[in-house]
C-alpha positions in Angstrom: 124.2 112.4 101.9 121.2 110.5 103.2 122.1 106.6 102.8 119.3 103.7 101.8 118.5 102.1 105.2 117.5 98.4 104.8 114.2 98.9 105.1 114.0 101.7 102.2 115.7 99.3 100.1 113.5 95.8 101.1 110.4 98.4 100.5 111.6 99.5 96.7 112.2 95.6 96.4 108.7 94.8 97.5 106.9 97.2 95.0 109.4 97.0 92.0 110.6 93.5 92.8 107.6 91.3 93.9 109.8 90.2 97.5 112.0 92.0 99.6 114.1 88.9 98.9 114.5 89.3 95.4 117.1 91.2 95.1 118.2 90.0 91.4 115.2 91.6 89.2 115.8 94.2 87.0 112.8 95.8 87.9 114.1 96.2 91.4 117.4 97.3 90.2 116.7 100.0 88.6 114.2 101.7 90.8 116.9 101.3 93.4 119.5 103.2 91.1 116.9 105.5 90.0 117.1 106.5 93.9 120.3 106.8 94.8 120.4 108.5 91.6 118.3 110.9 93.3 120.2 111.2 96.0 123.5 111.7 95.2 121.9 114.6 92.4 120.5 116.4 95.4 123.7 116.4 97.1 125.4 117.2 93.7 123.7 120.6 94.0 124.5 121.6 97.0 128.5 120.9 96.0 129.2 121.3 92.5 133.0 120.8 92.9 132.7 117.4 94.5 134.5 115.7 91.6 135.0 112.4 92.9 131.1 112.3 93.4 129.8 113.1 90.0 132.0 109.8 88.5 130.0 107.9 90.4 127.0 109.4 89.1 128.0 108.9 85.7 128.9 105.0 86.4 125.3 104.8 87.9 123.6 106.4 85.5 125.2 103.9 83.2 124.5 101.0 84.7 120.7 101.7 84.4 120.7 102.8 81.3 121.9 99.2 80.6 119.6 97.5 82.3 117.0 99.6 80.7 118.1 98.7 77.8 118.1 94.7 78.9 114.8 95.5 80.1 113.4 97.0 77.2 114.3 94.2 75.1 113.5 91.7 77.3 109.5 92.8 77.8 109.1 95.8 76.3 105.0 96.4 78.0 107.2 95.9 82.0 109.8 98.4 80.4 107.0 101.3 79.6 105.0 100.6 83.0 108.7 100.8 84.6 109.9 104.4 83.1 106.2 105.1 83.6 106.4 104.8 87.2 109.4 106.1 88.3 108.9 108.5 86.0 112.1 108.4 83.8 112.2 110.3 80.3 112.3 108.0 77.7 
């Protein structure tokens, strides 16, 4: 399982949050969670019986869902642009 490096995290926040120091932006947090979810999903495809990782994946998905709900209520146009950019189904 590949972990996110500092350079990868800063590039995610630069692309979605504006600056690498803007780690509190909702868009950047959603993008970071999406990256972590895709890494864990690929790990679980190889290791089907890793149930503790599956539990962590479900927690991350729930956290991302709550952030997406918050963003959709606060900024609908930004929400639509973000899910289009990340390729999420909604």
